C-alpha positions in Angstrom: 4.5 27.4 -4.0 4.1 23.7 -3.3 7.0 21.7 -2.5 9.0 19.0 -4.6 8.2 15.7 -4.1 10.9 13.0 -5.2 9.4 9.5 -5.2 11.9 6.7 -4.5 10.4 3.7 -6.4 10.6 0.3 -8.5 7.9 -0.8 -10.7 7.8 -4.3 -9.0 7.3 -3.1 -5.7 4.8 -1.6 -3.1 6.0 1.1 -4.5 3.0 0.9 -7.0 0.6 1.5 -3.6 2.2 4.9 -3.2 2.3 5.4 -7.2 -1.5 5.1 -7.4 -1.7 7.8 -4.2 0.1 10.2 -6.0 -2.2 9.6 -9.4 -5.0 10.4 -7.0 -3.7 13.6 -5.6 -2.9 14.7 -9.0 0.7 16.4 -8.1 3.1 17.1 -9.8 5.9 14.4 -8.7 9.3 13.4 -9.8 10.4 9.4 -9.8 13.7 7.9 -9.2 13.9 3.8 -10.1 16.0 2.6 -7.1 17.3 -0.7 -8.9 17.9 -3.9 -6.3 21.0 -5.1 -5.2 23.8 -2.4 -4.8 21.8 0.8 -5.7 19.4 0.3 -2.6 21.8 -0.4 -0.3 24.0 2.6 -1.4 25.3 4.8 1.1 23.5 7.4 -1.0 20.0 5.6 -0.8 20.9 4.6 2.9 20.5 8.1 3.8 17.2 8.1 2.6 15.9 5.1 4.0 18.4 3.5 6.4 16.3 0.3 5.8 17.4 -0.4 2.1 13.9 -0.5 1.0 11.0 1.2 -1.3 9.3 3.0 -1.8 10.5 6.4 0.0 9.1 10.0 -0.5 10.9 13.0 0.1 8.4 15.8 0.4 10.3 19.3 0.6 12.5 18.9 3.6 10.4 15.6 4.9 11.3 12.1 4.4 8.4 9.6 4.7 9.4 5.6 4.5 6.7 2.6 4.6 4.1 2.5 2.1 1.3 3.0 4.8 3.1 6.1 6.2 3.2 7.6 2.9 -0.1 7.3 2.1 -1.5 8.7 5.5 1.5 11.6 4.8 -0.1 12.6 1.6 -3.4 12.3 2.3 -2.8 15.0 5.6 -0.6 17.2 2.9 -3.2 17.7 -0.3 -6.4 17.7 2.1 -8.4 19.0 -1.0 -7.7 15.8 -2.7 -10.3 14.2 -0.1 -8.4 11.2 0.4 -8.4 11.3 4.2 -11.6 12.1 6.6 -12.0 14.8 8.9 -9.4 14.9 11.8 -11.8 14.4 14.4 -13.3 11.4 12.2 -10.4 9.2 11.3 -10.6 6.3 14.1 -12.1 3.8 11.5 -9.8 4.5 8.9 -6.4 5.0 11.3 -7.8 1.5 12.3 -7.4 0.0 8.5 -4.4 1.6 7.5 -2.5 0.2 10.3 -4.5 -2.9 10.0 -3.1 -3.1 6.4 0.4 -2.3 7.4 0.5 -5.2 10.5 -1.9 -8.5 10.1 -2.7 -8.5 6.4 0.7 -7.4 5.7 2.1 -9.9 7.9 0.0 -12.9 7.6 -0.4 -12.9 3.9 3.8 -12.5 3.7 3.6 -15.6 6.2 1.6 -17.4 3.9 3.6 -16.8 1.0 6.5 -18.3 2.4 4.4 -20.8 3.8 4.5 -20.4 7.4 2.3 -21.3 9.7 2.0 -20.0 13.4 2.1 -23.1 15.7 -1.0 -23.1 17.8 0.1 -22.5 20.9 1.6 -19.2 19.6 -1.8 -17.8 17.7 -2.3 -15.7 21.0 1.0 -14.1 20.5 1.5 -13.2 17.1 -0.6 -9.9 16.8 -2.7 -11.4 13.4 -3.6 -14.3 15.2 -4.1 -16.8 12.0 -4.4 -16.3 8.1 -7.8 -17.1 8.2 -9.1 -14.8 11.1 -7.7 -12.1 9.2 -9.5 -13.1 5.9 -12.5 -13.3 8.1 -12.7 -10.1 9.5 -11.8 -8.4 6.1 -14.9 -10.5 4.6 -17.0 -9.2 6.9 -16.1 -5.5 7.1 -16.1 -5.1 2.7 -19.3 -7.5 2.6 -21.6 -4.5 2.5 -20.0 -3.2 -0.6 -18.6 -0.2 0.7 -15.2 1.6 1.1 -12.8 -0.1 4.0 -13.3 2.6 6.6 -16.9 3.3 5.6 -18.0 6.6 4.0 -15.7 7.4 1.0 -12.7 6.1 -0.9 -9.6 6.7 1.4 -6.2 6.1 1.3 -7.3 3.5 3.2 -8.6 1.7 0.2 -5.2 2.4 -1.7 -3.2 1.0 0.7 -5.6 -2.3 1.3 -6.6 -2.3 -1.8 -3.3 -2.9 -3.5 -3.1 -5.7 -1.0 -6.1 -7.6 -1.9 -5.7 -7.3 -5.3 -2.2 -8.2 -5.3 -3.1 -11.3 -2.7 -5.8 -12.6 -4.9 -3.2 -12.6 -7.9 -0.8 -14.5 -6.0 -2.8 -16.5 -3.9 -2.2 -15.2 -0.4 -5.5 -13.5 -0.2 -8.8 -15.9 -1.0 -10.9 -14.9 -4.0 -13.5 -13.8 -1.7 -17.0 -12.4 -3.7 -16.4 -9.6 -1.2 -12.8 -8.8 -2.2 -13.1 -9.3 -5.9 -16.4 -6.5 -5.5 -13.8 -4.5 -4.1 -10.8 -4.6 -6.0 -13.4 -4.8 -9.1 -14.9 -1.4 -8.2 -10.8 0.0 -6.8 -9.0 -0.7 -9.9 -11.4 0.9 -12.5 -10.8 4.2 -10.7 -8.7 6.4 -13.5 -6.1 6.8 -11.0 -5.1 3.0 -10.3 -5.3 3.1 -14.1 -3.1 5.5 -14.4 -0.4 4.5 -12.1 -0.9 0.6 -13.4 0.0 1.7 -16.9 3.2 4.1 -15.8 4.8 1.1 -14.1 4.2 -1.2 -16.2 5.7 1.2 -18.8 8.4 1.0 -16.8 8.8 -2.3 -16.1 9.3 -3.0 -19.7 12.9 -1.3 -19.4 13.8 -3.2 -15.8 15.2 -6.6 -15.6 13.2 -8.4 -12.9 15.4 -9.0 -9.6 13.8 -12.1 -8.9 
């Protein structure tokens, strides 16, 4: 019997990444909407994620936070979905999952808030410069394939969302390789289902921002 999955999210959050991943896997799950503000900092929710952030996932007795970690967990927990390479072939897969959680996330967040790394700090900060992150992604995706090579994987869910949102909000360049990549990913049935679910939820939830 499959362990129960409870998904803690808000439709205006990185929880959309995990929603897409869950729809790709195709298993049953329960959604718990956690509102920003007091509910997200309540003792009950802090017992799930002490950071007071979403998304979070409870899968049976296991609790997983951080979107990249949740994607990796689900890929491992449901191998029949084919969203994680075989254990002996996961080097590029892990590389790009953590590239998304590290250099890409940090550089685009800093760009959103107008923060530029001082020249003397470029060698110290993990991503170097935003421009370099964009160039590395562009080179990797310019061949028209998936981020880790081979088949579509959880790494594409994670990186793809960041590229799609980033182009929309101006924190990722609208380069041909990125537009082609997101166009291919966003037409996947699971992505469209996930988007429709969260868009419908948005209609009933007041924006916290």
